[in-house]
C-alpha positions as CSV (number, residue, x, y, z in Angstrom):
1,M,13.6,-17.0,6.6
2,G,11.2,-18.9,8.5
3,K,7.9,-21.4,7.6
4,R,5.3,-18.6,8.6
5,E,7.3,-15.6,6.0
6,D,7.3,-18.3,3.5
7,I,3.5,-19.1,3.5
8,M,2.6,-15.5,3.6
9,D,4.9,-14.9,0.4
10,A,3.7,-17.3,-1.1
11,T,0.2,-15.9,-0.3
12,L,1.1,-13.2,-1.8
13,E,2.9,-14.2,-4.8
14,L,-0.4,-16.1,-5.8
15,I,-3.5,-13.6,-4.9
16,I,-1.2,-11.1,-6.9
17,E,-1.0,-13.9,-10.5
18,E,-4.6,-15.9,-9.4
19,G,-6.7,-13.4,-7.6
20,M,-7.7,-14.0,-4.0
21,Q,-10.7,-16.5,-5.3
22,S,-8.4,-18.7,-6.8
23,V,-5.9,-19.4,-4.0
24,T,-6.8,-22.2,-2.5
25,F,-5.0,-23.9,1.0
26,P,-3.2,-27.1,-1.6
27,K,-2.1,-24.3,-3.8
28,I,-0.5,-22.2,-0.5
29,F,0.6,-26.0,1.1
30,K,3.0,-26.7,-2.7
31,R,4.4,-22.9,-3.1
32,A,5.6,-22.4,0.4
33,N,6.6,-26.0,0.9
34,V,4.7,-26.5,3.8
35,G,2.1,-29.4,5.0
36,S,-1.2,-28.6,6.3
37,S,-0.1,-29.0,9.5
38,T,2.6,-26.4,9.4
39,F,-0.1,-23.9,8.3
40,Y,-2.7,-24.6,10.6
41,Y,0.2,-24.6,13.5
42,Y,0.5,-20.4,12.5
43,Y,-2.5,-19.4,10.9
44,D,-6.3,-20.9,11.5
45,N,-8.1,-19.6,8.7
46,K,-7.1,-17.9,5.2
47,E,-9.0,-14.8,6.9
48,E,-6.3,-15.2,10.0
49,L,-3.6,-16.1,6.8
50,V,-4.3,-13.0,4.8
51,S,-5.2,-10.3,7.5
52,E,-1.4,-10.8,9.0
53,L,0.0,-10.5,5.6
54,Y,-2.1,-6.9,4.8
55,K,-0.9,-6.2,8.3
56,S,2.7,-6.9,7.3
57,V,2.6,-5.9,4.3
58,F,1.1,-2.0,5.3
59,I,3.8,-1.5,7.4
60,H,6.3,-2.4,5.9
61,M,4.8,0.1,3.5
62,G,5.2,3.3,5.9
63,Q,8.2,2.3,6.3
64,V,9.2,2.8,3.8
65,I,7.0,5.8,2.7
66,M,8.9,7.2,6.4
67,D,12.4,7.2,4.8
68,N,14.5,10.1,4.3
69,Y,11.0,12.1,5.1
70,D,11.5,15.3,7.1
71,S,9.0,17.1,8.9
72,D,10.0,20.3,9.1
73,Q,9.9,21.5,5.2
74,T,6.8,23.0,3.9
75,I,3.8,21.3,3.2
76,Y,4.3,21.2,-0.2
77,Q,7.6,19.6,0.0
78,R,6.6,17.2,2.4
79,S,3.9,15.3,0.7
80,R,6.1,15.3,-2.4
81,C,8.4,13.2,-0.4
82,I,5.6,11.0,1.0
83,L,3.8,10.5,-2.6
84,K,7.6,10.1,-4.4
85,N,8.1,7.4,-1.5
86,M,5.0,6.3,-2.0
87,M,5.9,5.6,-5.8
88,D,9.6,4.2,-5.1
89,Y,8.2,1.3,-2.8
90,G,5.2,0.7,-5.7
91,M,8.1,0.2,-8.1
92,K,11.0,-1.4,-5.9
93,F,7.9,-4.2,-3.8
94,P,5.4,-4.0,-7.0
95,K,3.8,-7.1,-5.3
96,E,2.5,-5.4,-2.1
97,I,1.9,-2.5,-3.8
98,L,-0.7,-4.6,-6.2
99,F,-1.8,-6.3,-2.8
100,I,-2.3,-3.5,-1.0
101,E,-4.6,-1.6,-3.3
102,G,-6.3,-4.7,-4.3
103,Y,-7.1,-5.6,-1.7
104,S,-8.0,-2.6,1.3
105,D,-11.6,-3.4,1.0
106,S,-11.9,-7.2,1.3
107,P,-14.0,-9.1,3.7
108,Y,-11.0,-11.2,3.6
109,I,-8.9,-8.6,5.8
110,Y,-10.0,-8.4,9.0
111,E,-11.7,-4.8,9.6
112,E,-9.5,-3.3,12.7
113,V,-6.4,-4.3,10.6
114,R,-8.4,-2.7,7.6
115,N,-8.4,0.5,9.7
116,M,-5.3,0.5,11.2
117,M,-2.8,3.4,10.6
118,N,0.5,3.2,10.4
119,P,3.4,6.5,10.8
120,A,2.7,7.8,6.5
121,M,-1.0,7.1,7.1
122,V,-0.7,9.1,10.0
123,E,1.5,12.2,8.1
124,I,-0.3,12.1,5.3
125,F,-3.6,13.4,8.2
126,K,-1.0,15.6,9.0
127,I,-0.2,17.2,5.9
128,I,-3.3,17.5,4.7
129,E,-4.8,18.8,8.1
130,T,-2.2,21.7,8.8
131,G,-2.6,22.2,4.6
132,Q,-6.0,23.4,5.2
133,S,-5.2,25.3,8.0
134,Q,-2.8,27.6,6.6
135,G,-4.8,27.4,3.7
136,I,-2.6,25.5,1.5
137,I,-5.2,22.2,0.5
138,T,-9.0,22.5,-0.5
139,D,-11.3,22.1,2.6
140,M,-12.6,18.2,1.6
141,D,-12.8,15.4,3.9
142,P,-9.2,14.4,5.5
143,A,-9.3,10.8,4.2
144,F,-11.0,11.6,0.9
145,C,-7.9,13.7,0.3
146,C,-5.8,11.1,1.4
147,H,-7.7,8.5,-1.0
148,L,-7.9,10.4,-3.4
149,I,-3.7,11.7,-3.6
150,K,-3.4,8.1,-3.1
151,G,-5.1,6.7,-5.9
152,M,-3.9,8.8,-8.1
153,V,-0.3,7.4,-7.3
154,A,-1.4,3.5,-7.1
155,N,-3.3,3.8,-10.2
156,S,-0.3,5.3,-12.2
157,I,2.3,2.6,-10.6
158,R,-0.5,-0.5,-11.6
159,G,-0.8,0.6,-15.1
160,Y,3.0,1.2,-16.6
161,L,3.4,-2.5,-14.1
162,G,1.0,-3.9,-16.8
163,G,2.7,-3.1,-19.7
164,K,0.2,0.2,-20.4
165,Y,3.2,3.3,-20.4
166,P,6.2,3.9,-19.4
167,F,7.3,5.3,-16.2
168,G,10.1,7.0,-15.8
169,E,11.3,10.6,-14.4
170,E,8.5,12.4,-16.0
171,Q,5.5,10.5,-14.9
172,I,7.0,10.2,-11.9
173,R,6.9,14.1,-11.8
174,Q,3.2,14.3,-13.7
175,T,2.3,12.1,-11.0
176,L,3.2,13.9,-8.3
177,D,2.0,17.5,-10.4
178,A,-1.6,16.2,-11.0
179,C,-2.3,14.9,-6.9
180,W,-1.3,18.0,-5.8
181,K,-3.1,19.6,-8.2
182,A,-6.3,17.6,-6.7
183,I,-6.1,19.0,-3.8
184,K,-4.6,22.8,-3.6
185,I,-6.3,25.9,-3.1
């Protein structure tokens, strides 16, 4: 791993541990084991670093979510697969999902990065729109629909990571069922 990645990893860890406002350059330098000149070689400021980190994590999340996805399945199966993959992603990469969910609307994230789409997001919108055209999914704004189910998954994972309840197969099934019930007709 290179210094650029060390800086991003250190920043992700610090943001999750302390919150964005508490993350200072000296803390990043120390955690990443780099000097200020190395940091400024890669990044001009904190906003640039956080935006790049967000973009990297968001792209990684999209790749993981699309793993083993079959676009030939039914709307129900496709939505369930993507949501299950999102849960698996959150369990395997908890810092990343907490970062994405906690900072997707942060002013630290450049607007063009905040508004970008990854292949999973494109597919989720496609599922919603196709389901709506087939009369399977409720006729609501696709972005709202997407955020509704994505929020249910993320909050379920966040509660588990916070030690509020177990999150085994039964809770995963219940979350997937709740997501489907929230959007189906």
